[in-house]
Backbone as numpy.savetxt, mean C-alpha at the origin, in Angstrom:
# Nx Ny Nz CAx CAy CAz Cx Cy Cz
-1.26 2.11 14.98 -1.57 1.81 13.59 -2.13 3.07 12.94
-1.60 3.41 11.80 -2.03 4.60 11.08 -2.73 4.16 9.79
-3.92 4.67 9.58 -4.64 4.41 8.35 -4.95 5.74 7.68
-4.71 5.79 6.39 -4.95 7.01 5.64 -6.34 6.99 5.03
-6.98 8.14 4.99 -8.24 8.21 4.27 -7.95 8.67 2.84
-8.97 8.67 1.98 -8.73 8.97 0.56 -8.23 10.39 0.35
-8.59 11.31 1.23 -8.13 12.69 1.10 -6.65 12.80 1.44
-6.21 12.03 2.43 -4.79 12.02 2.79 -3.96 11.37 1.68
-4.48 10.32 1.10 -3.78 9.66 -0.01 -3.63 10.63 -1.17
-4.70 11.34 -1.49 -4.66 12.33 -2.57 -3.64 13.42 -2.25
-3.65 13.93 -1.03 -2.70 14.97 -0.62 -1.26 14.47 -0.73
-1.05 13.24 -0.31 0.29 12.66 -0.37 0.76 12.54 -1.82
-0.09 12.02 -2.68 0.29 11.87 -4.09 0.45 13.23 -4.77
-0.40 14.19 -4.42 -0.30 15.54 -4.99 0.99 16.24 -4.58
1.55 15.87 -3.44 2.77 16.52 -2.96 4.03 15.98 -3.65
3.88 14.90 -4.41 5.02 14.32 -5.13 5.40 15.20 -6.32
6.68 15.49 -6.42 7.17 16.33 -7.52 7.74 15.53 -8.67
7.97 14.23 -8.47 8.60 13.40 -9.49 7.85 12.08 -9.64
7.95 11.51 -10.82 7.28 10.25 -11.13 7.75 9.15 -10.18
9.04 9.09 -9.88 9.54 8.01 -9.01 8.93 8.09 -7.61
8.64 9.30 -7.13 8.01 9.45 -5.82 6.59 8.89 -5.84
5.85 9.30 -6.85 4.46 8.84 -6.97 4.39 7.33 -7.18
5.30 6.80 -7.98 5.33 5.36 -8.24 5.62 4.59 -6.96
6.63 5.03 -6.20 6.97 4.36 -4.95 5.77 4.36 -4.01
5.15 5.50 -3.83 4.04 5.62 -2.88 2.84 4.79 -3.31
2.53 4.80 -4.60 1.40 3.99 -5.07 1.67 2.51 -4.91
2.91 2.08 -5.16 3.24 0.68 -4.94 3.08 0.31 -3.46
3.50 1.20 -2.58 3.39 0.93 -1.14 1.93 0.88 -0.70
1.13 1.82 -1.16 -0.28 1.89 -0.76 -1.11 0.75 -1.34
-0.87 0.41 -2.60 -1.75 -0.52 -3.30 -1.21 -1.95 -3.46
-0.01 -2.22 -2.89 0.50 -3.60 -2.90 0.93 -4.04 -1.51
1.19 -3.11 -0.62 1.67 -3.47 0.71 3.12 -3.94 0.71
3.82 -3.69 -0.38 5.23 -4.11 -0.45 6.07 -3.28 0.52
7.12 -3.91 1.03 8.04 -3.24 1.94 8.95 -2.28 1.17
9.53 -1.34 1.90 10.46 -0.33 1.36 11.51 -0.97 0.45
12.23 -1.96 0.94 13.30 -2.59 0.17 12.76 -3.41 -1.01
11.57 -3.97 -0.86 10.97 -4.73 -1.95 10.64 -3.81 -3.13
10.14 -2.64 -2.82 9.81 -1.67 -3.87 11.08 -1.21 -4.58
12.10 -0.88 -3.83 13.34 -0.39 -4.43 14.06 -1.48 -5.23
13.85 -2.74 -4.90 14.47 -3.87 -5.62 13.64 -4.32 -6.82
12.42 -3.82 -6.94 11.50 -4.28 -7.97 12.01 -3.94 -9.38
12.10 -4.98 -10.21 12.53 -4.80 -11.60 11.33 -4.98 -12.52
11.44 -4.41 -13.71 10.35 -4.55 -14.67 10.13 -6.01 -15.05
11.17 -6.82 -14.96 11.02 -8.25 -15.25 10.20 -8.98 -14.19
9.96 -8.31 -13.04 9.12 -8.86 -11.97 7.65 -8.46 -12.11
7.38 -7.54 -13.03 6.03 -7.00 -13.20 5.40 -7.64 -14.44
4.28 -8.31 -14.22 3.58 -8.99 -15.31 2.24 -8.29 -15.51
2.27 -7.26 -16.35 1.08 -6.44 -16.56 -0.07 -7.26 -17.15
0.23 -8.16 -18.10 -0.82 -8.94 -18.74 -1.48 -9.91 -17.76
-0.75 -10.36 -16.75 -1.30 -11.26 -15.73 -1.80 -10.50 -14.50
-1.57 -9.20 -14.47 -2.01 -8.31 -13.39 -1.39 -8.70 -12.05
-0.08 -8.93 -12.07 0.60 -9.30 -10.83 2.07 -8.92 -10.85
2.62 -8.91 -9.64 4.05 -8.72 -9.43 4.54 -10.00 -8.78
5.66 -10.49 -9.25 6.28 -11.67 -8.66 7.57 -11.22 -7.98
7.53 -11.17 -6.65 8.71 -10.75 -5.90 9.67 -11.92 -5.78
10.91 -11.70 -6.16 11.94 -12.74 -6.09 12.31 -13.00 -4.64
12.59 -14.25 -4.32 12.91 -14.67 -2.95 14.05 -13.83 -2.35
15.05 -13.53 -3.14 16.20 -12.79 -2.60 15.87 -11.33 -2.24
14.71 -10.85 -2.68 14.34 -9.46 -2.37 13.30 -9.34 -1.26
12.79 -10.48 -0.76 11.76 -10.43 0.28 12.35 -10.69 1.65
11.69 -10.22 2.66 12.15 -10.39 4.04 12.20 -11.87 4.43
11.20 -12.63 4.03 11.13 -14.05 4.38 11.95 -14.93 3.44
12.55 -14.32 2.42 13.36 -15.05 1.44 12.56 -16.13 0.71
11.27 -15.81 0.45 10.39 -16.67 -0.31 9.78 -15.87 -1.45
9.64 -16.50 -2.60 8.98 -15.85 -3.73 7.54 -15.54 -3.33
7.05 -14.40 -3.75 5.71 -13.97 -3.36 5.01 -13.34 -4.56
3.73 -13.60 -4.68 2.90 -13.03 -5.74 2.03 -11.93 -5.14
2.04 -10.76 -5.78 1.23 -9.63 -5.32 0.32 -9.20 -6.47
-0.99 -9.20 -6.27 -1.91 -8.79 -7.35 -1.85 -7.28 -7.58
-2.14 -6.89 -8.81 -2.18 -5.47 -9.16 -3.63 -5.03 -9.34
-4.03 -3.99 -8.62 -5.37 -3.45 -8.80 -5.39 -2.61 -10.08
-6.55 -2.41 -10.68 -6.63 -1.72 -11.97 -5.92 -0.36 -12.04
-6.08 0.48 -11.03 -5.47 1.81 -11.11 -3.95 1.71 -11.13
-3.38 0.82 -10.34 -1.93 0.64 -10.31 -1.46 -0.01 -11.61
-2.21 -0.94 -12.12 -1.90 -1.59 -13.38 -1.80 -0.55 -14.50
-2.76 0.35 -14.54 -2.79 1.40 -15.55 -1.58 2.33 -15.41
-1.26 2.72 -14.19 -0.14 3.63 -13.95 1.18 2.97 -14.32
1.36 1.71 -13.93 2.60 1.02 -14.27 2.74 0.83 -15.78
1.64 0.52 -16.47 1.69 0.37 -17.93 2.08 1.69 -18.58
1.50 2.77 -18.13 1.82 4.10 -18.66 3.27 4.46 -18.38
3.70 4.18 -17.16 5.07 4.46 -16.72 6.08 3.66 -17.55
5.80 2.39 -17.75 6.71 1.52 -18.52 6.80 1.97 -19.96
5.69 2.38 -20.52 5.65 2.81 -21.92 6.53 4.04 -22.15
6.59 4.92 -21.16 7.35 6.16 -21.31 8.83 6.03 -20.96
9.26 4.86 -20.51 10.66 4.68 -20.09 11.55 4.23 -21.23
12.82 4.56 -21.08 13.82 4.03 -22.00 13.98 2.55 -21.69
14.31 1.76 -22.69 14.41 0.31 -22.55 15.53 -0.14 -21.61
16.52 0.70 -21.34 17.66 0.28 -20.54 17.44 0.37 -19.03
16.27 0.74 -18.61 16.00 0.86 -17.18 15.44 -0.45 -16.64
16.16 -1.02 -15.69 15.74 -2.29 -15.11 14.73 -2.13 -13.99
14.95 -1.13 -13.14 14.15 -0.97 -11.92 12.91 -0.11 -12.16
11.83 -0.49 -11.51 10.57 0.24 -11.65 10.69 1.64 -11.03
11.30 1.72 -9.85 11.47 3.01 -9.19 12.93 3.41 -9.32
13.18 4.39 -10.19 14.53 4.90 -10.35 14.46 6.41 -10.59
15.56 7.06 -10.37 15.60 8.52 -10.54 16.81 8.86 -11.40
16.57 9.58 -12.46 17.61 9.94 -13.42 18.36 8.71 -13.93
17.59 7.64 -14.15 18.14 6.42 -14.69 18.86 5.53 -13.71
18.90 5.92 -12.46 19.63 5.14 -11.45 18.68 4.53 -10.44
19.03 3.32 -10.01 18.29 2.63 -8.95 18.45 3.41 -7.65
17.36 3.55 -6.91 17.43 4.21 -5.61 17.86 3.21 -4.55
18.65 3.66 -3.59 19.05 2.79 -2.48 18.17 3.02 -1.27
17.50 4.17 -1.23 16.58 4.46 -0.12 15.54 5.48 -0.59
14.43 5.51 0.11 13.37 6.49 -0.15 13.11 7.30 1.11
13.87 7.01 2.17 13.60 7.60 3.47 13.76 9.12 3.52
14.77 9.65 2.88 14.99 11.10 2.89 13.85 11.81 2.14
13.49 11.26 1.00 12.37 11.82 0.22 11.09 11.75 1.04
10.87 10.62 1.70 9.67 10.45 2.53 9.63 11.51 3.62
10.75 11.72 4.29 10.79 12.70 5.38 10.50 14.11 4.87
11.00 14.44 3.69 10.71 15.75 3.09 9.21 15.89 2.81
8.59 14.83 2.29 7.15 14.85 2.03 6.36 15.00 3.34
6.78 14.29 4.37 6.10 14.38 5.67 6.24 15.78 6.26
7.41 16.37 6.14 7.62 17.73 6.64 6.74 18.72 5.89
6.66 18.56 4.58 5.84 19.44 3.76 4.36 19.35 4.14
3.90 18.13 4.43 2.50 17.92 4.77 2.21 18.12 6.26
3.26 18.16 7.07 3.07 18.30 8.52 2.59 17.01 9.17
2.94 15.87 8.58 2.51 14.57 9.08 3.68 13.86 9.75
3.35 12.82 10.52 4.38 12.02 11.18 4.19 10.53 10.89
3.97 10.20 9.63 3.80 8.81 9.24 5.13 8.21 8.83
5.21 6.88 8.97 6.38 6.14 8.50 6.04 5.52 7.15
7.05 5.22 6.36 6.82 4.54 5.09 6.07 3.23 5.33
6.44 2.53 6.37 5.84 1.22 6.68 4.34 1.33 6.99
3.89 2.52 7.37 2.46 2.71 7.64 1.62 2.48 6.39
2.20 2.69 5.20 1.48 2.44 3.95 1.22 0.94 3.78
2.14 0.13 4.22 1.97 -1.33 4.20 0.84 -1.74 5.15
0.86 -1.18 6.36 -0.20 -1.46 7.33 -1.57 -1.06 6.76
-1.61 0.07 6.11 -2.84 0.58 5.50 -3.39 -0.46 4.51
-2.53 -0.94 3.62 -2.95 -1.89 2.59 -3.49 -3.19 3.21
-2.75 -3.74 4.16 -3.16 -5.01 4.77 -4.49 -4.85 5.51
-4.66 -3.73 6.18 -5.92 -3.46 6.88 -7.07 -3.35 5.89
-6.84 -2.72 4.75 -7.88 -2.62 3.73 -8.27 -3.98 3.19
-7.30 -4.89 3.06 -7.64 -6.24 2.61 -8.59 -6.91 3.59
-8.32 -6.76 4.88 -9.23 -7.32 5.89 -10.60 -6.66 5.79
-10.61 -5.34 5.64 -11.89 -4.61 5.55 -12.70 -5.04 4.35
-12.02 -5.48 3.30 -12.71 -5.93 2.09 -13.16 -7.38 2.19
-12.84 -8.05 3.30 -13.28 -9.42 3.50 -12.39 -10.48 2.86
-11.15 -10.12 2.52 -10.24 -11.08 1.93 -9.86 -12.13 2.99
-9.77 -13.37 2.58 -9.42 -14.48 3.46 -8.06 -14.22 4.13
-7.96 -14.41 5.45 -6.70 -14.16 6.16 -5.50 -14.93 5.60
-5.69 -16.15 5.14 -4.57 -16.92 4.55 -4.08 -16.25 3.27
-5.01 -15.73 2.49 -4.63 -15.03 1.26 -3.86 -13.76 1.61
-4.34 -13.04 2.62 -3.64 -11.84 3.07 -2.24 -12.20 3.54
-2.11 -13.29 4.27 -0.81 -13.73 4.74 0.14 -13.95 3.57
-0.34 -14.58 2.51 0.49 -14.84 1.33 0.88 -13.55 0.62
-0.09 -12.66 0.42 0.19 -11.40 -0.26 1.18 -10.56 0.54
0.98 -10.51 1.85 1.84 -9.69 2.71 3.20 -10.31 2.96
3.29 -11.63 2.79 4.55 -12.31 3.04 4.84 -12.54 4.50
3.78 -12.61 5.31 3.97 -12.90 6.73 4.31 -14.37 6.91
5.22 -14.66 7.83 5.62 -16.05 8.05 4.58 -16.81 8.87
3.77 -16.10 9.67 2.74 -16.77 10.46 1.39 -16.09 10.27
0.34 -16.88 10.47 -1.01 -16.32 10.40 -1.26 -15.38 11.57
-0.63 -15.66 12.71 -0.79 -14.78 13.88 -0.37 -13.34 13.56
0.72 -13.19 12.83 1.18 -11.85 12.45 0.11 -11.17 11.59
-0.45 -11.89 10.67 -1.48 -11.34 9.79 -2.73 -10.94 10.58
-3.12 -11.78 11.53 -4.36 -11.56 12.28 -4.31 -10.31 13.16
-3.14 -9.78 13.43 -3.03 -8.55 14.21 -3.74 -7.40 13.49
-3.84 -7.50 12.18 -4.48 -6.44 11.40 -5.99 -6.52 11.41
-6.56 -7.67 11.75 -8.01 -7.85 11.75 -8.68 -6.86 12.69
-8.11 -6.67 13.86 -8.65 -5.73 14.85 -8.68 -4.31 14.29
-7.63 -3.94 13.56 -7.57 -2.59 13.02 -8.56 -2.39 11.89
-8.86 -3.45 11.14 -9.82 -3.29 10.05 -11.20 -2.97 10.60
-11.59 -3.58 11.73 -12.88 -3.27 12.36 -12.91 -1.81 12.80
-11.83 -1.35 13.42 -11.76 0.04 13.87 -11.79 0.99 12.68
-11.10 0.60 11.60 -11.07 1.42 10.39 -12.47 1.56 9.79
-13.18 0.44 9.67 -14.53 0.47 9.11 -15.46 1.33 9.96
-15.36 1.18 11.27 -16.20 1.97 12.17 -15.88 3.46 12.04
-14.59 3.78 11.96 -14.17 5.18 11.81 -14.68 5.77 10.50
-14.55 5.02 9.42 -15.01 5.50 8.12 -16.53 5.65 8.10
-17.25 4.72 8.73 -18.70 4.80 8.79 -19.13 6.06 9.54
-18.48 6.36 10.64 -18.81 7.56 11.40 -18.52 8.82 10.59
-17.40 8.75 9.83 -17.00 9.92 9.04 -18.05 10.26 7.99
-18.70 9.24 7.43 -19.72 9.50 6.41 -21.12 9.53 7.00
-21.22 9.43 8.32 -22.52 9.61 8.97 -23.38 8.38 9.06
-22.79 7.21 8.95 -23.59 6.00 9.08 -23.03 5.12 10.20
-22.62 5.77 11.25 -22.08 5.04 12.41 -23.15 4.24 13.10
-22.82 3.63 14.19 -23.78 2.81 14.93 -25.02 3.64 15.28
-26.15 3.04 15.04 -27.41 3.71 15.33 -27.76 3.50 16.79
-27.94 4.58 17.50 -28.32 4.48 18.90 -29.65 5.20 19.08
-30.62 4.44 19.55 -31.93 5.02 19.78 -32.04 5.52 21.22
-32.76 6.60 21.43 -32.98 7.04 22.81 -33.74 5.96 23.57
-33.41 5.75 24.82 -34.03 4.69 25.61 -35.54 4.88 25.73
-36.03 6.10 25.65 -37.46 6.33 25.78 -38.24 5.71 24.62
-37.63 5.55 23.47 -38.34 4.96 22.32 -38.38 3.44 22.40
-37.59 2.86 23.29 -37.56 1.40 23.40 -38.65 0.86 24.29
-39.17 1.66 25.24 -40.21 1.16 26.12 -41.58 1.39 25.49
-42.37 0.36 25.46 -43.69 0.46 24.84 -44.77 0.40 25.89
């Protein structure tokens, strides 16, 4: 399981040369949507006023309609992005007016540039783990992620504990260990 820290996320977004790259990556990081779900996403699926994305059943892995909430930063970016687009563009992530069929080649170029070995799907894992770390109910996470079983969702719970511990150590508030000599009175 790969989890990105805020500096890695910033580096990844800074390495994007085009709006469609940044949009794809932000959708992956902040919604946990799958590669194909992002590429299939149409503006008619994005409800900025309701702060959500409604994924159509035919575009999801489980073939069920799914609701994904939009966090404020992503909401702002999508609103700005939509405002600057021509009205004839259906898809949220497109390049030169055309729908993308894959993002894998672009992803690999970004990974080569950064010297990283992450997969696109790792951004989904990152998002789901953050939901657990934030204390979101596992059933809610299951619905947002589109997992068919709660067992699949619960696999991320273990990683959220490791993530929190790693982040705590990074900022210097890891587990407090007292020398044994101070415990005896």
